[in-house]
VEXDOTI-207085 format. One line per 4 residues: number of its first residue (from 0); their letters; for each residue x, y, z of N, C-alpha, C, O. Coordinates in Angstrom, 3 decimals, padded with zeros to 6 digits, always signed. Example, Ala and Ser with C-alpha at 12.3 -4.5 7.8 and 13.67 -1.06 7.14 Angstrom:
BEGIN
0) AS) +013.190:-005.690:+007.800:+012.300:-004.500:+007.800:+013.200:-003.300:+007.800:+014.236:-003.319:+008.465  +012.850:-002.250:+007.080:+013.670:-001.060:+007.140:+012.900:+000.030:+007.870:+013.409:+001.138:+008.039
% end
This chain:
BEGIN
0) NHNN) -049.896:-050.053:+016.236:-050.566:-049.194:+017.158:-048.995:-049.165:+018.189:-048.181:-050.076:+018.339  -048.989:-047.775:+018.769:-048.281:-047.181:+019.270:-048.899:-046.748:+020.713:-048.574:-045.730:+021.325  -049.621:-047.481:+021.036:-050.409:-047.467:+022.430:-050.703:-046.408:+023.407:-050.552:-046.408:+024.628  -051.152:-045.509:+022.613:-051.585:-044.289:+022.624:-052.826:-043.574:+022.936:-053.345:-043.283:+021.858
4) DYAK) -053.561:-043.145:+023.943:-054.590:-042.378:+023.632:-054.633:-041.205:+024.329:-054.483:-040.991:+025.532  -054.921:-040.273:+023.165:-055.140:-038.700:+023.281:-056.271:-037.723:+024.025:-056.376:-036.529:+024.305  -057.232:-039.217:+024.211:-058.102:-038.341:+024.828:-057.829:-038.353:+026.278:-058.535:-037.743:+027.081  -056.887:-038.995:+026.575:-056.593:-039.198:+028.381:-054.668:-038.360:+028.080:-053.846:-038.257:+028.991
8) NNLG) -054.473:-038.001:+026.934:-053.419:-037.156:+027.255:-052.214:-038.164:+027.031:-051.222:-037.837:+027.683  -052.071:-039.221:+026.327:-051.157:-040.746:+026.935:-050.817:-040.485:+025.401:-051.641:-040.397:+024.491  -049.428:-040.380:+025.304:-048.573:-040.548:+024.318:-048.159:-042.059:+023.826:-047.681:-042.504:+022.783  -048.515:-042.558:+024.907:-048.483:-044.187:+024.977:-046.303:-044.575:+024.542:-045.410:-043.910:+025.067
12) FGLF) -046.079:-045.594:+023.663:-045.050:-045.718:+023.156:-044.386:-044.423:+022.913:-043.223:-044.401:+023.317  -044.769:-043.448:+022.416:-044.096:-042.010:+022.086:-043.462:-042.063:+022.863:-042.308:-042.486:+022.796  -044.164:-041.543:+024.101:-042.983:-041.273:+025.566:-041.467:-041.924:+025.246:-040.570:-041.239:+025.739  -041.154:-042.729:+024.753:-040.131:-043.477:+025.072:-039.059:-042.555:+023.883:-037.966:-041.993:+023.950
16) HYAF) -039.887:-042.747:+023.041:-038.515:-041.766:+021.665:-039.109:-039.996:+022.080:-039.387:-039.372:+021.056  -039.267:-039.370:+023.110:-039.608:-038.140:+023.322:-038.864:-038.047:+024.539:-038.024:-037.150:+024.603  -039.005:-038.751:+025.440:-037.777:-038.876:+027.095:-036.655:-039.444:+026.334:-035.659:-038.920:+026.835  -036.289:-040.220:+025.411:-035.153:-040.752:+024.832:-034.007:-039.532:+023.923:-032.785:-039.385:+023.943
20) IRNI) -034.975:-038.923:+023.287:-034.092:-037.939:+022.841:-034.249:-036.882:+023.698:-033.639:-035.951:+023.173  -034.632:-036.592:+024.515:-034.298:-035.431:+025.616:-033.131:-035.424:+026.302:-032.426:-034.570:+026.840  -033.104:-037.081:+026.079:-031.393:-037.065:+027.095:-030.567:-036.952:+026.422:-029.601:-036.231:+026.672  -030.754:-037.881:+024.984:-029.007:-037.673:+024.337:-028.994:-036.350:+023.321:-028.387:-036.218:+022.259
24) RPAN) -029.606:-035.700:+023.803:-029.879:-034.461:+022.613:-028.892:-034.494:+021.474:-027.795:-033.939:+021.427  -029.584:-035.378:+020.405:-029.387:-035.323:+019.393:-029.344:-034.340:+018.360:-030.403:-033.738:+018.180  -028.165:-033.965:+017.482:-028.537:-032.618:+017.086:-029.105:-033.279:+015.274:-029.126:-032.596:+014.250  -029.444:-034.557:+015.385:-029.782:-034.897:+014.251:-030.455:-036.109:+014.322:-029.750:-036.943:+014.890
28) VLVV) -031.582:-036.566:+013.960:-032.471:-037.705:+013.888:-033.240:-037.820:+012.500:-033.582:-036.919:+011.735  -033.399:-039.123:+012.409:-033.458:-040.169:+010.764:-034.315:-040.476:+011.217:-034.110:-041.038:+012.293  -036.153:-040.326:+010.681:-037.140:-041.075:+011.038:-037.343:-041.643:+009.160:-037.557:-040.986:+008.142  -037.183:-042.869:+009.352:-037.408:-043.727:+008.025:-038.816:-044.221:+008.093:-039.106:-045.036:+008.968
32) GSQR) -039.961:-043.684:+007.015:-041.171:-044.093:+007.147:-042.164:-044.163:+008.700:-041.951:-044.744:+009.764  -043.396:-043.209:+008.188:-044.164:-043.523:+009.648:-045.634:-043.335:+008.419:-045.555:-042.593:+007.440  -046.751:-044.080:+008.718:-047.861:-044.142:+008.390:-048.274:-042.605:+008.429:-048.911:-042.348:+007.408  -048.180:-041.882:+008.969:-049.395:-041.254:+009.582:-048.206:-039.547:+010.147:-048.468:-038.366:+010.373
36) GYVP) -047.236:-040.195:+010.150:-046.308:-039.224:+010.869:-045.983:-038.963:+012.694:-045.310:-038.151:+013.329  -046.818:-040.065:+013.033:-046.421:-040.083:+014.301:-045.013:-040.027:+015.438:-044.851:-039.620:+016.588  -044.418:-040.476:+014.714:-042.470:-041.196:+015.215:-042.221:-039.584:+014.798:-042.004:-038.639:+015.555  -042.293:-039.594:+013.821:-041.728:-037.465:+013.262:-041.921:-036.426:+013.974:-041.182:-035.453:+014.121
40) SICG) -043.077:-036.676:+014.483:-044.119:-035.766:+015.008:-043.372:-035.858:+016.717:-043.110:-034.852:+017.376  -043.189:-036.941:+017.077:-042.850:-036.641:+018.450:-041.276:-036.649:+018.230:-040.837:-035.565:+018.615  -040.579:-037.217:+017.901:-039.005:-036.808:+017.654:-038.692:-035.021:+017.766:-038.037:-034.377:+018.586  -039.693:-034.489:+016.231:-039.595:-033.598:+016.319:-040.255:-032.706:+017.793:-039.798:-031.596:+018.062
44) VACR) -041.044:-033.164:+018.416:-041.387:-032.329:+019.145:-040.564:-032.030:+020.767:-040.583:-031.211:+021.686  -039.799:-033.441:+020.320:-038.852:-033.580:+022.074:-037.557:-032.433:+021.526:-037.112:-031.585:+022.300  -037.050:-032.581:+020.045:-036.138:-031.489:+019.409:-036.590:-030.387:+019.426:-035.672:-029.569:+019.481  -037.892:-029.776:+019.400:-038.418:-028.444:+019.895:-038.401:-027.929:+021.303:-038.376:-026.745:+021.640
48) DEGA) -038.423:-029.173:+022.217:-038.771:-028.529:+023.603:-037.512:-028.476:+024.726:-037.450:-028.022:+025.869  -036.229:-029.377:+023.575:-034.745:-029.149:+023.656:-034.238:-027.970:+023.767:-033.636:-027.509:+024.736  -034.541:-027.347:+022.519:-034.046:-026.259:+021.942:-032.949:-026.199:+020.771:-032.358:-025.306:+020.165  -032.983:-027.830:+020.757:-031.647:-027.882:+019.139:-031.777:-029.418:+018.605:-031.905:-030.546:+019.082
52) GTVD) -031.738:-029.194:+018.151:-031.971:-030.596:+017.145:-032.862:-030.206:+015.809:-033.603:-029.235:+015.655  -032.511:-031.413:+014.780:-033.543:-031.435:+013.336:-034.200:-033.053:+013.388:-033.859:-034.077:+013.979  -035.062:-032.785:+012.661:-035.838:-033.881:+012.032:-035.409:-034.562:+011.005:-036.359:-034.286:+010.272  -034.691:-035.285:+010.303:-035.051:-035.770:+008.522:-035.865:-036.939:+008.123:-035.571:-038.096:+007.822
56) FVDA) -037.037:-036.253:+008.216:-037.781:-037.761:+007.703:-038.499:-038.245:+006.332:-039.414:-037.712:+005.705  -037.700:-039.556:+006.054:-037.636:-039.855:+004.877:-038.796:-040.926:+004.690:-039.210:-041.572:+005.653  -039.349:-041.099:+003.280:-040.900:-041.721:+003.282:-040.765:-041.617:+001.800:-040.408:-040.602:+001.200  -041.130:-042.926:+001.191:-041.690:-043.150:-000.118:-042.926:-042.333:-000.557:-043.140:-041.681:-001.579
60) GYSI) -043.536:-042.532:+000.342:-045.156:-042.068:+000.421:-045.721:-042.674:-000.495:-046.364:-042.045:-001.336  -045.602:-044.124:-000.542:-046.598:-045.042:-000.890:-048.133:-045.216:-000.448:-048.578:-044.865:+000.645  -048.743:-045.717:-001.312:-050.416:-045.329:-000.543:-050.573:-047.092:-000.714:-049.835:-047.758:-001.441  -051.421:-047.518:-000.081:-052.348:-049.196:+000.386:-052.141:-049.634:-000.391:-051.763:-050.768:-000.095
64) DETN) -052.121:-049.414:-001.827:-052.688:-050.171:-002.881:-051.491:-050.345:-003.805:-051.696:-050.905:-004.882  -050.154:-049.891:-003.478:-049.358:-050.172:-004.121:-048.086:-050.522:-003.819:-047.426:-049.888:-002.996  -047.551:-051.747:-004.573:-046.428:-052.792:-004.134:-045.528:-052.212:-002.777:-045.265:-051.013:-002.875  -045.066:-052.823:-001.646:-044.212:-052.457:-000.990:-044.842:-051.351:+000.052:-043.924:-050.594:+000.367
68) AWGG) -046.067:-050.976:+000.703:-046.747:-050.058:+000.895:-046.664:-049.957:+002.468:-046.517:-048.939:+003.143  -046.853:-051.843:+003.066:-046.212:-051.732:+003.925:-047.701:-050.613:+005.050:-047.288:-049.998:+006.034  -048.673:-050.567:+004.825:-050.138:-049.832:+005.536:-049.293:-048.275:+005.370:-049.550:-047.641:+006.394  -048.430:-047.491:+004.491:-048.283:-046.843:+003.735:-049.811:-046.282:+002.769:-050.343:-046.870:+001.827
72) VGIW) -050.246:-044.868:+003.464:-051.214:-044.403:+003.299:-051.020:-042.842:+001.891:-051.931:-042.016:+001.840  -049.957:-042.722:+001.064:-049.905:-041.602:+000.070:-049.875:-040.556:+000.492:-049.809:-039.700:-000.389  -049.900:-040.052:+001.848:-050.129:-038.612:+002.522:-048.692:-037.791:+001.961:-048.872:-036.815:+001.233  -047.400:-038.164:+002.277:-046.438:-037.844:+001.794:-045.257:-037.559:+000.880:-044.110:-037.112:+000.856
76) KTAK) -046.500:-038.232:-000.064:-046.246:-037.661:-001.824:-046.564:-036.025:-002.328:-046.302:-035.483:-003.402  -047.337:-035.404:-000.915:-047.736:-034.282:-001.392:-047.862:-033.209:-000.194:-048.284:-032.105:-000.539  -047.524:-033.405:+001.280:-047.301:-032.981:+002.306:-045.754:-032.415:+001.991:-044.730:-032.696:+001.369  -046.475:-031.184:+003.078:-045.300:-029.781:+002.854:-044.733:-029.976:+004.132:-044.748:-031.106:+004.619
80) KDYW) -044.184:-028.927:+004.802:-043.058:-027.942:+006.190:-044.406:-027.878:+007.039:-044.441:-028.327:+008.185  -045.664:-027.221:+006.339:-046.306:-027.035:+007.339:-047.350:-027.933:+007.704:-048.330:-027.450:+008.272  -047.310:-029.213:+007.466:-048.102:-030.527:+008.096:-047.665:-030.511:+009.382:-048.592:-030.553:+010.192  -046.555:-030.463:+009.860:-045.945:-030.259:+010.895:-046.263:-028.712:+011.489:-045.362:-028.159:+012.120
84) EPVG) -047.194:-028.208:+011.342:-047.492:-026.528:+012.377:-047.937:-026.802:+013.277:-047.671:-026.143:+014.282  -048.807:-027.880:+013.347:-050.099:-027.665:+014.505:-049.330:-028.361:+016.057:-049.761:-028.163:+017.193  -048.058:-029.231:+015.671:-046.888:-029.292:+017.046:-045.952:-028.210:+016.695:-045.053:-028.229:+017.535  -045.804:-027.496:+016.037:-044.620:-026.086:+016.166:-043.327:-027.110:+015.733:-042.469:-027.350:+016.582
88) CQNI) -043.242:-027.632:+014.528:-042.657:-028.001:+014.440:-042.095:-028.258:+012.428:-041.418:-029.133:+011.889  -042.484:-027.572:+012.125:-042.559:-026.729:+010.787:-040.909:-026.611:+010.424:-040.394:-027.055:+009.398  -040.304:-026.001:+011.370:-038.763:-025.744:+011.177:-038.087:-026.640:+011.782:-037.018:-026.190:+012.194  -038.272:-027.813:+012.031:-037.650:-028.506:+012.661:-037.678:-030.131:+011.888:-036.635:-030.764:+011.726
92) IRIH) -038.773:-030.555:+011.542:-038.444:-031.624:+010.557:-038.613:-030.718:+009.164:-039.127:-029.618:+008.961  -037.706:-032.029:+007.991:-037.989:-031.708:+007.221:-037.942:-033.205:+006.566:-037.387:-034.218:+006.990  -039.000:-032.916:+004.956:-039.327:-034.282:+004.479:-038.880:-034.323:+003.140:-038.754:-033.456:+002.275  -038.629:-035.777:+003.184:-037.705:-036.327:+002.127:-038.869:-037.264:+001.806:-039.182:-038.312:+002.370
96) NMRL) -039.487:-036.585:+000.675:-040.468:-038.180:-000.051:-040.345:-038.928:-001.181:-041.105:-038.800:-002.140  -039.183:-039.921:-001.121:-037.987:-040.521:-001.674:-038.038:-041.707:-000.500:-038.236:-041.698:+000.715  -037.669:-043.049:-001.805:-037.172:-044.141:-000.953:-035.549:-044.039:-000.310:-034.902:-043.079:-000.729  -035.191:-044.517:+000.199:-034.394:-044.549:+001.060:-033.459:-044.190:+000.674:-032.847:-043.152:+000.923
100) ENFS) -033.091:-045.545:-000.413:-031.406:-045.203:-001.164:-031.457:-044.301:-002.172:-030.429:-044.342:-002.848  -032.324:-043.427:-002.572:-032.306:-042.254:-002.858:-031.909:-040.504:-001.949:-031.613:-039.390:-002.383  -032.094:-041.028:-000.659:-031.689:-039.970:+000.097:-030.140:-039.950:+000.866:-029.742:-040.793:+001.670  -029.401:-038.759:+000.388:-028.189:-038.200:+000.676:-028.003:-037.178:+001.820:-028.605:-036.105:+001.851
104) SPSK) -027.040:-037.631:+002.845:-027.299:-036.243:+003.656:-025.335:-036.460:+004.009:-024.629:-037.468:+004.028  -025.034:-035.022:+004.237:-024.033:-034.969:+004.316:-023.788:-034.986:+006.005:-022.639:-034.697:+006.339  -024.880:-035.336:+007.256:-024.945:-035.220:+008.437:-024.369:-036.983:+008.756:-024.103:-037.924:+008.008  -024.359:-036.753:+010.542:-024.217:-038.460:+011.083:-025.199:-037.770:+011.650:-025.430:-036.564:+011.740
108) YQYI) -026.157:-039.463:+012.300:-027.320:-039.101:+013.348:-026.983:-039.977:+014.638:-026.386:-041.049:+014.735  -027.504:-039.245:+015.488:-027.311:-039.749:+016.939:-028.576:-040.739:+017.395:-028.546:-041.627:+018.247  -029.726:-040.298:+016.540:-030.895:-041.566:+016.689:-031.252:-041.395:+015.580:-031.320:-040.244:+015.149  -031.625:-042.611:+014.694:-032.729:-043.122:+013.875:-033.363:-044.075:+013.792:-032.905:-045.194:+014.019
112) YIDG) -034.704:-043.818:+013.405:-035.616:-044.913:+013.818:-036.068:-045.627:+012.439:-036.426:-044.886:+011.524  -036.073:-047.260:+012.208:-036.329:-047.103:+011.275:-037.898:-048.131:+011.317:-038.057:-049.122:+012.031  -038.959:-047.524:+010.304:-040.198:-048.135:+010.302:-040.601:-048.272:+008.321:-041.618:-047.886:+007.744  -040.035:-048.585:+008.052:-039.943:-048.335:+006.146:-040.688:-050.200:+006.175:-041.366:-050.675:+007.087
116) DHSY) -040.378:-050.712:+005.227:-040.422:-051.694:+004.651:-040.208:-052.974:+005.571:-039.061:-053.275:+005.902  -041.145:-053.627:+005.928:-041.105:-054.340:+006.526:-040.923:-055.974:+006.306:-041.157:-056.830:+007.159  -040.564:-056.142:+005.283:-040.203:-057.241:+004.744:-039.098:-057.251:+005.020:-038.370:-056.261:+004.947  -038.534:-059.058:+005.619:-036.755:-059.184:+005.834:-036.068:-058.041:+004.808:-035.760:-056.925:+005.227
120) EGVK) -035.902:-058.385:+003.650:-035.476:-058.081:+002.936:-035.417:-056.329:+002.900:-034.396:-055.685:+002.657  -036.594:-055.825:+003.164:-036.556:-054.496:+003.014:-036.098:-054.215:+004.339:-035.087:-053.559:+004.090  -036.174:-054.277:+005.485:-035.782:-054.091:+006.762:-033.949:-054.161:+006.683:-033.329:-053.253:+007.237  -033.323:-055.077:+006.100:-032.270:-055.581:+005.872:-031.855:-054.623:+005.123:-030.634:-054.597:+005.280
124) HDFH) -032.128:-053.911:+004.480:-031.806:-052.950:+003.576:-031.555:-051.581:+004.282:-030.435:-051.088:+004.414  -032.538:-051.108:+004.654:-032.708:-050.084:+005.690:-031.609:-050.190:+006.425:-030.581:-049.560:+006.178  -031.762:-051.095:+007.501:-031.051:-051.509:+008.385:-029.604:-050.493:+007.842:-029.440:-049.280:+007.971  -028.686:-051.548:+007.201:-027.458:-051.667:+006.225:-027.309:-050.397:+005.821:-026.328:-049.826:+006.298
128) FCEK) -028.221:-049.566:+004.828:-028.026:-048.287:+004.690:-027.835:-047.434:+005.729:-026.862:-046.703:+005.911  -029.275:-047.618:+006.729:-028.654:-046.393:+007.572:-027.197:-046.355:+008.688:-026.729:-045.282:+009.068  -026.728:-047.451:+009.025:-025.667:-047.660:+009.615:-024.759:-046.914:+008.928:-023.798:-046.665:+009.655  -024.622:-046.310:+007.501:-023.623:-045.644:+006.936:-023.732:-044.130:+007.500:-022.928:-043.199:+007.493
132) LLAH) -025.313:-044.287:+008.087:-025.530:-042.904:+008.331:-025.458:-042.325:+009.765:-025.508:-041.170:+010.189  -025.284:-043.883:+010.540:-025.013:-043.444:+012.400:-024.374:-042.937:+012.905:-023.345:-043.365:+012.382  -024.026:-042.186:+013.687:-022.677:-041.299:+014.403:-022.015:-042.395:+015.369:-022.851:-043.247:+015.669  -020.998:-042.578:+015.832:-020.447:-043.472:+016.685:-021.245:-043.793:+017.719:-021.572:-044.967:+017.890
136) DGYM) -021.515:-043.160:+018.247:-022.027:-042.974:+019.629:-024.090:-042.889:+019.680:-024.923:-042.874:+020.586  -024.121:-042.867:+018.788:-024.962:-042.754:+017.896:-026.826:-044.121:+018.582:-026.589:-044.907:+019.500  -027.849:-044.106:+018.159:-028.948:-044.889:+018.471:-029.470:-045.391:+017.410:-029.464:-044.735:+016.368  -030.092:-046.815:+017.478:-030.833:-046.833:+016.018:-031.974:-047.659:+016.986:-031.746:-048.269:+018.030
140) ALHD) -033.215:-047.480:+016.321:-034.462:-048.664:+017.045:-035.523:-049.293:+015.509:-035.847:-048.892:+014.391  -035.658:-050.093:+016.102:-036.497:-050.904:+014.525:-037.494:-050.680:+014.809:-037.465:-050.420:+016.012  -038.684:-050.586:+014.352:-040.367:-050.734:+014.906:-040.792:-052.395:+014.379:-040.318:-053.120:+013.504  -041.592:-052.523:+015.086:-042.480:-053.981:+014.870:-041.125:-055.331:+015.021:-041.034:-056.261:+014.219
144) ITVE) -040.362:-055.166:+016.000:-039.344:-055.964:+016.346:-040.098:-057.530:+017.059:-039.299:-058.331:+017.543  -041.317:-057.819:+017.082:-041.870:-058.438:+018.008:-042.889:-059.182:+017.055:-043.368:-060.277:+017.347  -043.225:-058.394:+015.720:-044.683:-059.220:+014.951:-044.218:-059.929:+013.582:-043.723:-059.410:+012.581  -044.541:-061.331:+013.859:-044.878:-062.041:+013.494:-046.391:-062.307:+012.509:-047.384:-062.917:+012.905
148) KETK) -046.215:-061.673:+011.182:-048.237:-061.992:+010.716:-046.943:-062.320:+008.776:-045.779:-062.244:+008.382  -048.208:-062.638:+008.350:-048.820:-062.450:+006.536:-049.125:-061.078:+006.189:-049.762:-060.584:+007.119  -048.972:-060.381:+005.396:-049.790:-059.157:+004.798:-049.950:-059.240:+003.486:-049.234:-060.038:+002.882  -050.661:-058.655:+002.950:-051.076:-058.376:+001.709:-049.131:-058.131:+000.753:-048.844:-058.429:-000.406
152) YGKC) -048.275:-057.550:+001.768:-047.402:-057.235:+001.184:-046.206:-058.670:+001.284:-045.341:-059.113:+000.528  -046.718:-059.038:+002.610:-045.692:-060.482:+002.491:-045.404:-060.695:+003.942:-045.901:-060.003:+004.830  -044.634:-061.615:+004.124:-044.456:-061.911:+005.662:-043.484:-060.778:+006.646:-042.282:-060.522:+006.577  -044.316:-060.365:+007.356:-042.981:-059.143:+008.348:-041.783:-060.127:+008.529:-041.632:-061.317:+008.804
156) GVKR) -041.039:-059.090:+008.253:-039.530:-059.647:+008.631:-038.722:-058.840:+009.525:-037.510:-059.046:+009.463  -039.085:-058.076:+010.240:-038.476:-057.300:+011.270:-038.469:-057.714:+012.377:-038.214:-056.851:+013.216  -038.728:-059.160:+012.923:-038.457:-059.997:+013.866:-037.399:-060.809:+013.598:-036.518:-061.005:+014.434  -037.398:-061.281:+012.556:-036.427:-062.230:+011.816:-034.729:-061.750:+011.969:-033.658:-062.300:+012.228
160) FWEE) -035.338:-060.078:+011.561:-033.828:-059.538:+011.132:-033.500:-059.339:+012.506:-032.595:-060.082:+012.885  -033.958:-058.564:+013.367:-033.320:-058.711:+014.899:-032.828:-059.560:+015.548:-031.831:-059.516:+016.269  -033.509:-060.374:+015.319:-033.261:-061.852:+015.848:-031.372:-062.166:+015.613:-030.374:-062.309:+016.319  -031.823:-062.141:+013.841:-030.524:-062.016:+013.631:-029.139:-061.368:+013.679:-027.998:-061.829:+013.648
164) ITAD) -029.727:-059.931:+013.778:-028.384:-059.285:+014.470:-028.107:-059.228:+015.726:-027.059:-058.648:+016.013  -028.912:-059.781:+016.808:-028.793:-059.476:+018.191:-028.444:-061.201:+018.591:-028.587:-061.569:+019.757  -027.887:-062.386:+017.288:-028.185:-063.540:+018.155:-026.787:-064.250:+018.757:-026.697:-065.411:+019.158  -025.949:-063.458:+018.722:-024.683:-063.153:+019.143:-023.746:-062.085:+020.562:-023.543:-060.881:+020.724
168) HEAR) -023.465:-063.106:+021.186:-022.866:-061.123:+022.264:-022.092:-060.278:+021.734:-022.046:-059.117:+022.140  -021.281:-060.769:+020.638:-020.395:-059.507:+020.183:-021.375:-058.625:+019.412:-021.266:-057.401:+019.344  -022.341:-059.347:+018.837:-023.252:-058.305:+017.751:-024.162:-057.493:+018.859:-024.301:-056.279:+018.712  -024.722:-058.108:+019.866:-025.520:-057.097:+021.065:-024.818:-055.867:+021.074:-025.107:-054.719:+020.734
172) KSF) -023.624:-056.522:+021.648:-022.437:-055.191:+022.383:-022.436:-053.221:+021.692:-022.586:-052.161:+022.299  -022.199:-053.522:+020.253:-022.555:-052.367:+018.870:-023.623:-051.986:+018.597:-023.806:-051.205:+017.663  -025.119:-052.710:+019.770:-026.206:-052.059:+019.538:-026.799:-051.564:+020.832:-027.846:-050.916:+020.823
% end
């Protein structure tokens, strides 16, 4: 949950992404994974309001009953650019319905948000894949770095991976 409350016009943690993007003014944003598109939408709206930037959204489109779905609901298998029309981002957000390792981009990204496979091995893979796409002065965020739970897909490993990559002072300097 992103701690949002639409009835009160409160975007919750989405405001973090929105404000961050409005301030760093990225030309290119990459979002990896999303259950229904909350973070890609927020990133797209921030780019729209800033008047610049695009969002590449990569999601394999797994549905809840598939292996490694990690909460996916399968909507990205058929979603098209008009999915983003209600927030005015149909020309800003590009959907790439594929596994991350099949995605290629000539662009470097100034902001990358990872919310795909939550297993330790999965987030580690996504991080190292995205590390190559991150601009020198770019920022990368990981979803669920405080979650420790067992799911039907396995143990959530994002927290373990986060603790590993931030274990020493030298590692933290690079993030």
